[in-house]
MMTF fields as JSON, N, C-alpha, C and O atoms, coordinates in Angstrom:
{
  "mmtfVersion": "1.0.0",
  "mmtfProducer": "UNKNOWN",
  "numBonds": 359,
  "numAtoms": 360,
  "numGroups": 90,
  "numChains": 1,
  "numModels": 1,
  "chainsPerModel": [1],
  "groupsPerChain": [90],
  "chainIdList": ["A"],
  "bondAtomList": [4, 2, 8, 6, 12, 10, 16, 14, 20, 18, 24, 22, 28, 26, 32, 30, 36, 34, 40, 38, 44, 42, 48, 46, 52, 50, 56, 54, 60, 58, 64, 62, 68, 66, 72, 70, 76, 74, 80, 78, 84, 82, 88, 86, 92, 90, 96, 94, 100, 98, 104, 102, 108, 106, 112, 110, 116, 114, 120, 118, 124, 122, 128, 126, 132, 130, 136, 134, 140, 138, 144, 142, 148, 146, 152, 150, 156, 154, 160, 158, 164, 162, 168, 166, 172, 170, 176, 174, 180, 178, 184, 182, 188, 186, 192, 190, 196, 194, 200, 198, 204, 202, 208, 206, 212, 210, 216, 214, 220, 218, 224, 222, 228, 226, 232, 230, 236, 234, 240, 238, 244, 242, 248, 246, 252, 250, 256, 254, 260, 258, 264, 262, 268, 266, 272, 270, 276, 274, 280, 278, 284, 282, 288, 286, 292, 290, 296, 294, 300, 298, 304, 302, 308, 306, 312, 310, 316, 314, 320, 318, 324, 322, 328, 326, 332, 330, 336, 334, 340, 338, 344, 342, 348, 346, 352, 350, 356, 354],
  "bondOrderList": [1, 1, 1, 1, 1, 1, 1, 1, 1, 1, 1, 1, 1, 1, 1, 1, 1, 1, 1, 1, 1, 1, 1, 1, 1, 1, 1, 1, 1, 1, 1, 1, 1, 1, 1, 1, 1, 1, 1, 1, 1, 1, 1, 1, 1, 1, 1, 1, 1, 1, 1, 1, 1, 1, 1, 1, 1, 1, 1, 1, 1, 1, 1, 1, 1, 1, 1, 1, 1, 1, 1, 1, 1, 1, 1, 1, 1, 1, 1, 1, 1, 1, 1, 1, 1, 1, 1, 1, 1],
  "groupList": [{"groupName": "UNK", "atomNameList": ["N", "CA", "C", "O"], "elementList": ["N", "C", "C", "O"], "formalChargeList": [0, 0, 0, 0], "bondAtomList": [1, 0, 2, 1, 3, 2], "bondOrderList": [1, 1, 2], "singleLetterCode": "X", "chemCompType": "L-PEPTIDE LINKING"}],
  "groupTypeList": [0, 0, 0, 0, 0, 0, 0, 0, 0, 0, 0, 0, 0, 0, 0, 0, 0, 0, 0, 0, 0, 0, 0, 0, 0, 0, 0, 0, 0, 0, 0, 0, 0, 0, 0, 0, 0, 0, 0, 0, 0, 0, 0, 0, 0, 0, 0, 0, 0, 0, 0, 0, 0, 0, 0, 0, 0, 0, 0, 0, 0, 0, 0, 0, 0, 0, 0, 0, 0, 0, 0, 0, 0, 0, 0, 0, 0, 0, 0, 0, 0, 0, 0, 0, 0, 0, 0, 0, 0, 0],
  "groupIdList": [1, 2, 3, 4, 5, 6, 7, 8, 9, 10, 11, 12, 13, 14, 15, 16, 17, 18, 19, 20, 21, 22, 23, 24, 25, 26, 27, 28, 29, 30, 31, 32, 33, 34, 35, 36, 37, 38, 39, 40, 41, 42, 43, 44, 45, 46, 47, 48, 49, 50, 51, 52, 53, 54, 55, 56, 57, 58, 59, 60, 61, 62, 63, 64, 65, 66, 67, 68, 69, 70, 71, 72, 73, 74, 75, 76, 77, 78, 79, 80, 81, 82, 83, 84, 85, 86, 87, 88, 89, 90],
  "secStructList": [7, 7, 7, 2, 2, 2, 2, 2, 2, 2, 1, 7, 1, 2, 2, 2, 2, 2, 2, 2, 2, 2, 2, 2, 2, 2, 2, 2, 2, 2, 6, 6, 1, 2, 2, 2, 2, 2, 2, 2, 0, 0, 0, 0, 0, 2, 2, 2, 2, 2, 2, 2, 2, 2, 2, 6, 7, 3, 3, 7, 1, 1, 1, 7, 3, 3, 7, 7, 6, 6, 2, 2, 2, 2, 2, 2, 2, 2, 7, 2, 2, 2, 2, 2, 6, 6, 6, 6, 6, 7],
  "xCoordList": [77.004, 76.955, 78.084, 78.326, 79.142, 79.949, 79.883, 78.861, 80.802, 80.911, 81.643, 81.977, 81.939, 82.012, 84.127, 84.969, 84.324, 85.9, 86.128, 87.284, 85.363, 85.74, 86.144, 87.034, 85.426, 85.531, 87.009, 87.986, 86.826, 88.457, 89.054, 90.089, 89.194, 90.605, 91.044, 92.148, 90.022, 90.052, 91.026, 91.906, 90.303, 91.007, 92.247, 93.016, 92.94, 94.44, 94.975, 94.458, 95.838, 96.779, 97.762, 98.5, 97.42, 98.199, 98.101, 98.919, 96.726, 96.132, 97.196, 98.077, 97.157, 98.614, 99.569, 100.354, 99.727, 101.498, 101.788, 102.977, 101.124, 101.334, 100.956, 101.124, 100.506, 100.24, 101.557, 102.172, 101.955, 103.243, 104.66, 105.586, 104.874, 105.702, 105.836, 106.663, 104.208, 104.261, 105.076, 105.876, 104.672, 104.985, 106.428, 106.936, 107.063, 108.549, 109.524, 110.687, 108.325, 109.346, 108.762, 109.741, 107.967, 107.711, 108.922, 109.415, 109.407, 110.405, 111.909, 112.991, 111.74, 113.201, 113.325, 114.304, 112.492, 112.481, 113.106, 113.99, 112.871, 112.984, 114.635, 115.429, 114.949, 116.981, 117.489, 118.314, 116.966, 117.88, 117.81, 118.577, 116.801, 116.627, 117.7, 117.847, 118.371, 119.171, 120.356, 120.535, 120.799, 121.804, 122.164, 123.336, 120.947, 120.694, 120.349, 120.766, 119.184, 118.945, 119.699, 119.519, 121.161, 121.917, 122.907, 123.402, 123.084, 124.15, 123.372, 124.002, 122.185, 121.306, 121.209, 121.142, 121.277, 120.921, 122.386, 122.61, 123.276, 124.613, 125.614, 126.298, 125.08, 125.256, 124.503, 125.24, 123.836, 122.5, 121.836, 121.913, 121.225, 120.344, 121.195, 120.688, 122.608, 123.427, 124.36, 124.622, 124.809, 125.274, 123.984, 124.095, 123.285, 121.818, 121.37, 120.93, 121.352, 120.91, 122.641, 122.98, 123.129, 124.363, 124.749, 125.553, 124.257, 124.7, 123.792, 124.477, 122.096, 121.379, 122.098, 122.467, 122.141, 123.025, 124.115, 123.848, 125.07, 126.29, 125.613, 125.994, 124.42, 123.814, 123.457, 123.455, 123.216, 122.76, 123.837, 123.688, 125.093, 126.645, 127.168, 126.993, 127.894, 129.324, 130.138, 130.27, 130.804, 132.358, 133.414, 133.741, 133.795, 134.819, 136.361, 136.658, 136.978, 138.891, 139.252, 140.066, 138.322, 138.905, 137.535, 136.632, 137.682, 136.508, 135.714, 134.676, 136.183, 135.728, 134.211, 134.11, 133.668, 131.683, 131.121, 131.103, 130.331, 129.246, 128.004, 128.218, 126.486, 125.846, 124.529, 123.967, 124.059, 123.651, 122.117, 121.726, 121.568, 120.029, 119.624, 120.139, 118.539, 118.105, 118.38, 117.771, 119.603, 120.411, 121.01, 120.848, 121.623, 121.975, 120.496, 120.271, 119.565, 118.804, 117.925, 117.325, 117.982, 117.095, 118.475, 118.217, 119.45, 120.459, 120.371, 120.61, 119.996, 120.247, 118.844, 118.977, 117.647, 116.46, 116.217, 115.346, 117.216, 116.852, 117.907, 117.78, 118.805, 120.11, 119.487, 119.348, 119.245, 118.928, 119.984, 119.392, 120.812, 121.792, 120.989, 120.42, 121.128, 120.518, 119.142, 119.128, 117.992, 117.087, 116.974, 115.99, 118.406, 118.707, 119.036, 118.527, 119.873, 120.469, 119.115, 119.419, 117.784, 117.322, 116.409, 115.922, 116.301, 115.406, 115.503, 114.758, 117.441, 118.028, 117.812, 117.081, 118.16, 118.532, 116.313, 116.097, 115.318, 114.105, 113.194, 112.107],
  "yCoordList": [65.623, 64.878, 64.277, 63.104, 65.275, 64.519, 62.781, 62.665, 61.815, 60.773, 61.136, 62.297, 60.067, 60.404, 60.13, 60.453, 59.573, 59.185, 60.637, 61.055, 61.288, 62.426, 63.425, 64.255, 63.307, 64.394, 63.709, 64.306, 62.383, 62.072, 62.246, 62.445, 62.386, 62.253, 63.424, 63.523, 64.823, 66.136, 66.847, 67.708, 65.926, 66.316, 66.77, 65.857, 67.936, 68.039, 66.946, 66.348, 66.98, 65.649, 66.451, 65.942, 68.189, 68.934, 68.667, 68.667, 68.433, 68.062, 67.556, 68.181, 66.069, 64.902, 65.431, 65.91, 65.489, 66.067, 67.28, 67.33, 68.263, 69.443, 68.531, 69.238, 67.209, 66.143, 65.927, 66.225, 65.358, 64.337, 65.694, 65.272, 66.714, 67.475, 67.757, 67.415, 68.913, 69.325, 68.358, 68.693, 67.287, 66.072, 65.641, 65.161, 65.888, 66.018, 66.997, 66.836, 68.64, 69.576, 69.403, 69.526, 69.239, 69.265, 68.606, 69.035, 67.198, 66.296, 66.943, 66.733, 67.559, 68.44, 69.745, 70.412, 70.211, 71.487, 70.205, 70.73, 69.383, 68.784, 68.083, 67.733, 67.957, 67.986, 68.343, 67.765, 69.607, 70.836, 71.044, 71.788, 70.327, 70.284, 69.21, 68.849, 68.791, 67.38, 67.959, 67.665, 68.499, 69.205, 69.991, 70.074, 70.713, 71.105, 70.39, 70.732, 68.964, 68.22, 67.784, 67.749, 67.177, 66.268, 66.773, 66.194, 68.068, 69.262, 69.617, 69.798, 69.708, 69.875, 68.62, 68.593, 67.577, 66.274, 66.214, 66.032, 66.399, 65.883, 66.969, 66.72, 68.246, 69.2, 69.344, 69.751, 69.285, 69.731, 68.017, 67.547, 67.454, 66.014, 65.172, 64.614, 64.786, 63.527, 63.832, 62.962, 65.167, 65.502, 65.964, 65.925, 66.214, 66.221, 64.929, 64.595, 64.32, 62.323, 61.67, 61.156, 62.232, 61.732, 62.315, 61.657, 64.005, 64.225, 63.392, 62.662, 63.175, 62.361, 61.048, 60.724, 60.557, 59.127, 59.066, 58.375, 59.764, 59.875, 60.433, 60.229, 61.254, 61.747, 60.487, 60.69, 59.384, 57.881, 57.277, 56.169, 57.795, 57.348, 58.336, 59.548, 57.672, 58.121, 58.204, 57.199, 59.023, 59.009, 58.88, 59.934, 57.908, 58.079, 58.076, 58.064, 58.087, 58.338, 56.543, 55.822, 56.225, 54.756, 54.147, 54.405, 53.37, 52.266, 52.424, 51.771, 53.489, 53.745, 54.36, 55.486, 54.127, 54.37, 53.658, 52.477, 54.134, 53.622, 53.94, 54.906, 53.11, 53.432, 53.616, 52.632, 55.125, 54.558, 55.781, 56.697, 55.263, 55.797, 57.021, 57.774, 57.423, 58.736, 59.412, 60.412, 58.748, 59.375, 60.753, 61.618, 60.743, 62.563, 63.202, 63.978, 62.987, 64.057, 64.321, 65.374, 63.494, 63.081, 64.307, 65.49, 63.861, 64.6, 66.254, 67.178, 66.566, 67.369, 68.835, 70.054, 67.933, 68.484, 68.933, 69.757, 68.218, 68.305, 69.59, 70.18, 69.686, 70.829, 72.368, 73.323, 72.355, 74.132, 74.766, 75.807, 74.792, 75.647, 76.054, 77.097, 74.456, 74.415, 75.046, 75.446, 75.269, 75.881, 77.377, 78.084, 77.838, 79.382, 79.612, 80.6, 78.927, 79.395, 78.991, 78.859, 78.836, 78.373, 79.947, 80.542, 80.292, 81.236, 82.778, 83.617, 82.483, 84.076, 83.661, 84.492, 82.623, 82.905, 82.924, 83.722, 82.437, 82.375, 83.359, 83.453],
  "zCoordList": [114.21, 115.606, 116.012, 115.727, 116.949, 116.975, 118.169, 118.846, 118.27, 119.22, 120.305, 120.542, 121.061, 122.544, 122.366, 123.204, 121.233, 120.712, 120.217, 120.287, 119.825, 119.036, 120.09, 119.902, 121.252, 122.788, 123.342, 123.793, 123.161, 124.004, 123.532, 124.169, 122.017, 121.244, 121.605, 122.142, 121.303, 121.639, 122.813, 122.849, 123.784, 125.127, 125.265, 124.965, 125.637, 125.822, 126.931, 127.875, 126.533, 127.778, 128.954, 129.797, 128.619, 129.653, 131.172, 132.092, 131.065, 132.846, 133.336, 133.927, 133.05, 133.496, 133.091, 133.91, 132.25, 132.417, 133.123, 133.441, 133.474, 134.806, 136.13, 137.124, 136.491, 137.638, 137.923, 138.947, 136.887, 137.049, 137.071, 137.763, 136.652, 136.834, 138.155, 138.999, 138.193, 140.032, 141.128, 142.001, 140.829, 141.799, 141.926, 142.939, 140.695, 140.455, 141.028, 141.398, 140.993, 141.662, 142.999, 143.735, 143.574, 145.094, 145.866, 146.91, 144.981, 145.699, 145.162, 145.71, 144.268, 144.169, 144.712, 144.378, 145.494, 146.381, 147.949, 148.626, 148.217, 149.716, 148.976, 149.848, 148.017, 148.019, 148.88, 149.588, 148.966, 149.368, 150.751, 151.361, 151.308, 152.978, 153.444, 154.611, 152.44, 152.701, 153.711, 154.892, 153.216, 153.497, 154.697, 155.064, 155.47, 156.054, 157.55, 158.657, 157.092, 157.545, 158.316, 159.533, 157.409, 158.038, 159.05, 160.016, 158.567, 159.651, 160.944, 161.986, 160.914, 162.047, 163.605, 164.834, 162.127, 163.257, 163.945, 165.142, 162.971, 163.415, 164.868, 165.86, 164.095, 165.31, 166.308, 167.206, 166.554, 167.633, 168.283, 169.418, 167.048, 167.8, 168.386, 169.359, 168.096, 168.125, 169.459, 170.289, 169.534, 171.217, 172.172, 173.398, 171.803, 173.203, 173.241, 174.341, 172.609, 173.01, 174.185, 175.251, 172.902, 174.014, 175.092, 175.753, 175.777, 176.497, 177.35, 178.065, 177.604, 177.685, 178.237, 179.366, 177.265, 177.141, 178.672, 179.656, 178.569, 179.802, 181.145, 182.298, 180.673, 182.119, 183.379, 184.593, 182.791, 183.792, 184.195, 184.711, 184.077, 184.615, 185.218, 185.089, 185.958, 187.472, 186.712, 186.013, 186.516, 186.145, 187.54, 188.085, 187.949, 188.988, 188.252, 187.058, 189.137, 188.734, 189.044, 188.467, 190.141, 190.39, 190.649, 191.445, 189.823, 189.224, 188.148, 188.045, 187.029, 185.833, 185.648, 186.136, 185.373, 184.766, 185.388, 185.039, 186.729, 187.05, 185.975, 185.243, 185.756, 185.909, 186.924, 187.406, 187.22, 188.408, 188.135, 188.857, 186.785, 186.469, 186.334, 185.507, 187.215, 187.662, 188.696, 189.073, 189.374, 190.244, 190.346, 191.208, 189.432, 189.063, 189.076, 190.004, 188.242, 187.952, 189.697, 189.911, 190.484, 191.634, 192.397, 192.618, 192.598, 193.405, 192.768, 193.546, 191.232, 190.888, 191.402, 191.516, 191.582, 191.79, 193.253, 193.536, 194.383, 195.252, 196.001, 197.074, 195.078, 195.062, 195.543, 194.779, 196.606, 197.045, 196.059, 195.775, 195.569, 194.305, 193.356, 193.033, 192.811, 191.804, 191.502, 190.338, 192.143, 192.263, 192.6, 192.38, 193.303, 193.099, 192.036, 191.508, 191.381, 190.023, 188.827, 187.641, 189.239, 188.03, 188.434, 187.472, 189.243, 189.837, 189.107, 188.6, 189.519, 189.092, 187.767, 187.229, 186.885, 185.393, 185.035, 184.123, 185.422, 184.627, 185.016, 184.446]
}
């Protein structure tokens, strides 16, 4: 007759090893994403955020830069030429 300790001793340790290695393999795959992610952030995301930031200001030749908030967007949405161009593109 087999005892409980013999059954446990005969179990392979393979399943635990596979689980640990699989976790490491998943992490290694994500390391290849970092170069793309860095380029994507600095080429696309940072310029978009900066463009939105500067859209809240009005730059003048005399007097420098003035914060105007959403005034630029209100002027844009009220412009008939803007809506005409949107109609042509869309």
